C-alpha positions as CSV (number, residue, x, y, z in Angstrom):
1,M,57.2,252.1,350.1
2,K,56.1,248.5,350.6
3,F,54.2,246.7,353.3
4,R,51.8,243.9,354.1
5,C,48.8,244.1,356.5
6,E,45.6,242.1,357.2
7,R,42.7,243.3,355.1
8,D,40.2,243.9,358.0
9,V,42.7,246.0,360.0
10,L,43.6,248.1,356.9
11,V,39.9,248.6,355.9
12,E,39.0,249.8,359.3
13,A,42.0,252.2,359.6
14,F,41.7,253.5,356.0
15,G,38.0,254.0,356.4
16,T,38.5,256.0,359.6
17,A,41.1,258.3,358.0
18,A,39.0,258.6,354.8
19,R,36.1,260.1,356.8
20,A,37.9,263.4,356.9
21,V,38.7,263.5,353.2
22,A,37.0,266.3,351.2
23,S,34.5,265.0,348.6
24,R,34.9,268.1,346.5
25,S,37.9,270.4,346.7
26,A,40.0,272.7,344.5
27,L,43.0,270.8,345.8
28,P,43.2,267.3,344.4
29,V,45.5,266.1,347.3
30,L,42.6,266.6,349.7
31,S,40.7,263.7,348.0
32,G,43.3,261.3,349.1
33,V,44.6,259.6,352.2
34,R,48.3,260.0,353.1
35,M,50.0,256.8,354.1
36,S,53.4,257.1,355.8
37,L,55.4,254.0,356.8
38,S,58.3,254.3,359.3
39,G,59.6,251.0,360.6
40,T,56.5,249.1,361.8
41,Q,54.3,252.2,362.2
42,L,51.8,252.9,359.4
43,K,50.2,256.3,359.8
44,L,47.1,257.1,357.7
45,T,46.0,260.7,357.5
46,G,42.8,262.2,355.9
47,S,42.1,265.9,355.9
48,D,39.8,268.5,354.4
49,L,41.8,271.4,356.0
50,D,39.1,271.9,358.7
51,L,39.2,268.3,360.1
52,T,42.2,266.0,360.2
53,I,42.0,262.3,361.2
54,D,45.2,260.4,362.0
55,V,45.2,256.6,362.5
56,T,48.3,254.6,363.3
57,I,48.5,250.8,363.0
58,E,51.3,248.3,363.4
59,V,52.4,246.4,360.3
60,P,55.3,244.0,359.8
61,A,58.5,245.8,358.8
62,G,58.5,246.9,355.2
63,E,60.1,249.6,353.0
64,D,59.6,253.0,354.5
65,G,58.0,255.8,352.5
66,T,55.1,258.2,352.1
67,V,52.3,258.4,349.5
68,V,48.9,259.9,349.0
69,L,46.4,257.5,347.4
70,P,42.8,258.3,346.2
71,A,40.6,257.6,349.2
72,R,37.5,256.4,347.4
73,L,39.3,254.2,344.9
74,V,41.5,252.5,347.5
75,S,38.7,252.1,349.9
76,D,36.6,250.3,347.3
77,I,39.5,248.0,346.3
78,L,40.2,247.1,349.9
79,K,36.6,246.2,350.6
80,A,36.4,244.1,347.4
81,V,39.5,241.9,348.0
82,Q,39.2,238.6,349.9
83,P,40.1,238.5,353.6
84,G,43.7,237.8,354.4
85,A,47.0,239.6,353.8
86,V,47.0,242.6,351.5
87,Q,50.3,243.9,350.1
88,I,50.6,247.5,349.0
89,S,53.7,248.7,347.2
90,V,54.5,252.1,345.6
91,E,57.2,252.5,343.0
92,G,57.5,256.0,341.4
93,E,54.0,257.1,340.5
94,Q,52.4,253.6,340.5
95,A,50.8,251.9,343.4
96,H,50.1,248.1,343.4
97,I,47.6,246.5,345.7
98,S,47.4,242.7,345.8
99,A,45.6,240.2,347.9
100,G,45.2,236.5,347.1
101,R,44.5,236.2,343.4
102,S,43.5,239.9,343.0
103,A,45.9,242.6,341.8
104,F,45.2,246.2,341.2
């Protein structure tokens, strides 16, 4: 999975989906946000099994895929990087987030 998006759009969409994420759960997957890219549609989903929030945004075409990333960590990273384009790529079990001179 690989895509590029404006930081402010991604922060807002990710933050909205992350509101439904469980802060404490026996299932670790519930502490993350599911990101699914299909064509130009990026769907972000957060859930605690009682509440689910889906947010869909348009991004330039990238490599399709699905991943669950830790909500708190990714949210903090996105808020910390400078405004502009943010690129997220996932290869195997590693996710790379880069924007400007920052890379995580």
